N, C-alpha and C positions, 0 to 999 in steps of 0.2 A: 182347231189345231193347225198345223204347219202348211208352208206354202211359198211358191214362187213360180214365175213364168219360165217356160223352157221350150226350145225348139225341137227337143229330141224326144222320141217315143220309142218303145220297144215292144215288139210283138209278143202277144201272150197266147199260148195255146189254148183253144176252146176247151172247157171242161165244165163239170157239173157246178163248179164254184166260181166260174167266170161270170161276172155281172153282164157282160155283153151278150152271153147266150140267154140269160134270163130276160134282158131287155128286149131282144128280138122276139122271144116266145110271147112275152106279155103284149108287145106292140101288135104282133100279128093276131093274137087272140082277140084283141079289141078292135081290129080292123083300122088301126091308126097308121098314118104315114110318118116318116121321119120329120117332115115339116110340122106335123101336129105335135109330135113330141117335143120338137124345138120350141114351139110356142108355149108348151106347158112348162118347160124346164128353163127356158132362157139360154139353152146351149146350141151352138151352130150345128146345122145338119151335117157338116163335114166331120165334126167332133163325134157326133152320135154315130155316124157311119163307121168311123175308126173303132169306137167302143164295141160296136156290134160285131165287128170283124176281127176283134182281138189285137188290134194294131195301136192301141193306146192304153196305158196304164191309168188307173183312176184315183183321183183324190177323193177323200170322204165328202168334200163339198159337192162333187159331181154325183157321188152315190146318192146323197140326201136330195139333191135337186131332181134326180131321175125318180127316186122313191116318191117324192111329193108329187111330181107331175103324173106319175102312174097311179097314185093313191094306193100304194102298198107300203107295207113295213119294210124298212131298209134291209132287214135280214133276208127278206125273200130274194134279194138281188145276188146274194153270194152264199146262202145256206144250202146245204144238202136238202133234197125234198123230204119233208116230214110227213109222218102218217097223218091221214085226215083226222082233224079234230084234236090232235095231240097237244096243240098249244092251249087247249081249253082247260087242261087239268092243272090243279094246284100242286105245289110241292115239286116243281120241276127243278132240275139242276144241270149244270154243264161242267165237265172237267176237261181242261186244255192242258196237255202235257207241255213240257219245256220245249220251246221252239216251234210249237204248233199254233195255228190260228191263221186267219185270212191276212195276207201281207200286201201292203200298198207302199210303193217306194216313190219318193219325190226327191227333188234336188237337195232339200235341206233337212228332211226327216225321212226315216223309215218308220212305217206304222204297222203294227200287228194287232189284230182284233181277236181276243179270246172270245169264247162262247158265241162264235159266229153263227152257230146253227139255231140259236134260240131267237125266236121272233118276239116282237112287242116288248123289248126290253126298256125299262125306264132308266137304266144305267148303262153307259157305253164305256167299257174299259178299253184302254189302248196302251200298248207297250210302244214307247217312242224312242228311237235312236236319233239324237240330235246331231246334225253335221255343221250347220251354220255357225260360224265362229265370230260374227260381228253383226250388229244390227243392219249396217249398210248391206252386208251380204245377204241378210234375210229378206230385207225389203219391207213392204207394208205390213203393219200390224194387222192381226186377224182377230175377228170377234164373232160370236155366235150366241144363240139363245141359251138360257140356263146357267148353271154353275159348273165349276171345275175343280177337281182336287188333283194335285200332282205330287208324287213322292219320288225323290232322287234315288235311283237304284245303283248307278255307277257313274263315276266322274263327278263333274261339277257343272251346275246350270246357273246361268244368269237370267233371271226372270225380268223381262221388260214389259211395262204396261204404260197406257197413256195417262194414268192418274197418279202413279207412284214412281219414285226413284227406282232404278234398277236394284234388284235384290239378288245376292249370291246365295245359292243353295248347295249344300254339300250332301254326301250320301247319308240317307236317313232323314234329311230335312224334307219338310212338305209345305205346301201352300194351298189354301182354299180361297177361291175368288169368284167374283161375278164375271163370267166369260163373255158378257156382252160388252165388257171393256176390252179395247184393243190390247193385245198381248202377243208375246213371242218368247220362245225358249231359245237361248243361245248357249252353245258349248263354251264354257269359261275356262277350260284347262285342257292341255294336250291329252290325247288318248281317247278311248270310247266314252260316250256320254249317253246314258240311258235313264228314262224315268217311266213311271207308270202314271198315266193320266186317266182320270174318271170323269166323264161329262154326264151331267143329269139334266132332266127336263121332263115335261109331261109328255104324253103320247104324241102330240103334234110336234113338240120340239125334237123328238127323236127323228122325225122325218125331215126336219129342216135344220137340225143341229149342225154346227160347224159350217154354216152357209157363208163361205168366203169365196174369193175370186181367184184362187191360184190354179195354175195349170201344172200338170204333173210331168215329171221326167223319171224314167226308169233306165238309167244309163248302164245298169248292170242286168244280168239275166234274171228275170222275175222268178222268184221262188215262192209259190203260193202256199206251201205247207210247212216249210222249215226255214228257219234263219239262224245261221251260225252265231255263236257268241254265248 
């Protein structure tokens, strides 16, 4: 999903749902240095330090790189601590109320992740608010392992991909595609633009899903639990 470089970062207060807190705890637990984490994730030491200290908002790319480097499920980086062994039971479920879920803000998208407390998910649902209004503004197309389903909830989306002509999608329209193909969602009409995206893959793909190269900007105050709209 979404993406662009940015020079701006916003501090995020440490909390039980802050991936930086989990990153530092896991790193110290294993006796690893930031340099070792950097080698495992491909992320600069300066970036990792900012993440640990709550001075940088995170993209899903960085989350999955960190999860893969630490060899943990991505949910462990921003989920509330679960009771021991609770993820071993069948029949689990998660209810996310309107506006709830883990939030990540970037220059061209706002992401919200429902069911963030569930670990080892094979489906990654994401509520996406699209801000970029041209492909030039968006920048490089993104790609990641697995497949993706998107349903337009509000506004109008123009779906760009490297193999097909741009496709305009209205409210209620949906698209299912191979997400290893470069793609981008663009807001195609004035006003808010929101969609539901669901990324799928096997267990390993969930740790490396949406592995793209964008850096995050959070120009507005971070709201980790509620998003208006």
